[in-house]
C-alpha positions as CSV (number, residue, x, y, z in Angstrom):
1,M,-0.1,12.0,-55.8
2,N,-0.5,9.3,-58.6
3,P,2.4,6.9,-59.7
4,T,4.6,8.2,-62.4
5,D,4.1,6.7,-65.9
6,D,7.3,4.3,-65.1
7,E,5.5,3.1,-62.2
8,L,2.2,2.7,-64.0
9,I,4.0,0.7,-66.8
10,E,5.4,-1.6,-63.8
11,I,1.9,-2.0,-62.5
12,Y,0.7,-3.2,-66.1
13,R,3.7,-5.3,-66.4
14,T,3.0,-7.0,-63.2
15,T,-0.8,-7.2,-63.1
16,R,-2.4,-10.4,-64.3
17,T,-5.9,-10.3,-62.5
18,I,-8.2,-7.3,-62.0
19,A,-11.1,-7.3,-59.9
20,V,-13.6,-4.7,-61.4
21,V,-15.7,-3.4,-58.6
22,G,-18.9,-2.3,-60.4
23,A,-18.6,-3.8,-63.5
24,S,-21.6,-3.7,-65.9
25,A,-23.0,-6.2,-68.2
26,T,-24.5,-3.2,-70.2
27,D,-22.9,-2.3,-73.5
28,G,-21.5,1.2,-73.9
29,K,-21.0,1.8,-70.1
30,A,-17.6,2.7,-69.1
31,A,-18.0,-0.2,-66.4
32,N,-18.3,-2.6,-69.6
33,R,-16.1,-0.8,-72.1
34,I,-13.0,-0.5,-69.9
35,P,-12.9,-3.9,-68.6
36,A,-13.5,-5.3,-72.1
37,Y,-10.6,-3.4,-73.2
38,L,-8.4,-4.8,-70.4
39,Q,-9.6,-8.3,-71.0
40,S,-8.6,-7.9,-74.8
41,Q,-5.2,-6.8,-73.7
42,G,-4.8,-10.2,-71.8
43,F,-5.7,-9.2,-68.3
44,R,-7.9,-11.7,-66.1
45,I,-11.1,-9.8,-65.3
46,I,-13.2,-10.7,-62.3
47,P,-16.3,-8.8,-62.3
48,V,-17.7,-7.7,-58.9
49,N,-21.2,-6.7,-58.8
50,P,-24.1,-8.3,-56.7
51,F,-26.7,-7.5,-59.3
52,E,-25.2,-9.2,-62.3
53,T,-24.7,-12.8,-63.0
54,E,-22.1,-12.5,-65.7
55,V,-20.0,-9.7,-67.2
56,L,-17.9,-10.2,-70.3
57,G,-18.4,-14.0,-70.3
58,E,-17.2,-14.0,-66.6
59,P,-19.3,-15.0,-63.5
60,T,-19.6,-12.2,-61.1
61,V,-19.0,-12.3,-57.5
62,G,-20.9,-10.2,-55.0
63,S,-18.1,-8.5,-53.1
64,L,-14.4,-8.6,-53.0
65,D,-14.5,-10.9,-50.1
66,E,-16.0,-13.6,-52.6
67,V,-13.3,-13.3,-55.2
68,P,-12.0,-16.8,-55.7
69,E,-8.1,-16.2,-56.4
70,P,-5.6,-13.6,-55.7
71,V,-6.1,-10.4,-57.5
72,D,-3.4,-7.5,-58.4
73,V,-5.4,-4.6,-58.9
74,V,-9.0,-3.7,-57.7
75,D,-10.4,-1.2,-60.3
76,V,-13.3,0.8,-59.1
77,F,-16.2,2.1,-60.9
78,R,-18.4,3.0,-57.9
79,P,-19.0,6.3,-56.2
80,A,-16.4,8.0,-54.2
81,D,-18.6,7.4,-51.0
82,E,-18.2,3.5,-51.3
83,A,-14.4,3.9,-52.2
84,P,-13.2,3.6,-48.3
85,G,-15.1,0.4,-47.9
86,I,-13.8,-1.1,-51.3
87,A,-10.3,0.0,-50.2
88,S,-10.7,-1.9,-46.9
89,G,-11.8,-5.0,-48.9
90,A,-8.7,-4.6,-51.4
91,V,-6.5,-4.5,-48.4
92,R,-8.3,-7.9,-46.9
93,V,-7.9,-9.8,-50.3
94,G,-4.2,-8.7,-50.4
95,A,-4.4,-6.5,-53.7
96,K,-1.4,-4.7,-54.6
97,V,-3.2,-2.0,-56.4
98,L,-6.4,0.0,-55.8
99,W,-7.2,1.8,-58.8
100,L,-10.0,4.6,-58.7
101,Q,-11.4,5.0,-62.2
102,E,-11.6,8.7,-63.7
103,G,-13.8,11.1,-61.6
104,I,-13.4,9.0,-58.5
105,V,-11.4,10.7,-55.8
106,S,-11.5,9.6,-52.2
107,E,-8.6,10.6,-49.7
108,E,-9.9,8.4,-47.2
109,A,-9.8,5.3,-49.4
110,A,-6.4,6.4,-50.6
111,T,-5.2,6.3,-47.0
112,I,-6.8,3.1,-46.1
113,A,-5.1,1.5,-49.2
114,R,-1.8,3.0,-48.6
115,D,-1.8,2.3,-44.9
116,G,-2.7,-1.6,-46.1
117,G,0.5,-1.6,-48.5
118,L,-1.3,-1.0,-51.6
119,T,-0.4,1.3,-54.4
120,V,-3.0,4.0,-55.3
121,V,-4.2,5.6,-58.4
122,T,-6.9,7.8,-58.5
123,D,-9.1,9.8,-60.9
124,L,-7.6,8.2,-64.0
125,C,-8.9,5.6,-66.3
126,M,-7.1,2.2,-66.4
127,G,-8.0,1.7,-70.1
128,V,-7.1,5.2,-71.6
129,T,-3.8,5.1,-69.4
130,H,-3.0,1.6,-70.9
131,R,-3.6,2.8,-74.2
132,R,-1.4,5.9,-73.7
133,L,1.2,3.7,-72.3
134,R,1.0,0.6,-74.5
135,S,3.9,1.1,-76.6
136,R,6.3,1.0,-73.6
137,I,4.6,-1.8,-71.7
């Protein structure tokens, strides 16, 4: 079960840095558009993509283990079958939240993240949700 709106608002209020796994440099793709929106709202974006060198003006890293600073949220734009490994990485780097974008559901990833102490959001767009709740944040 996803967090309540009040809990989501608290996630946004306490989040400064978002590692975006699967971030894309391709304009128009959700994995570019949503991180760009979040960046425009003041969040620090760290793109995680081994096939890009830069996304949204930020240098990319190849994996969560290469992220050079603490992250609050790991926002996932990868297929559900990759989510358990990403969840393990989110636990290793000490993230507070694993956020699986709209269309991504993985009970295994959710269990790994929750067992590691993370809050889990699944099958929900982080940008759309922020826009919906923005007046309360």
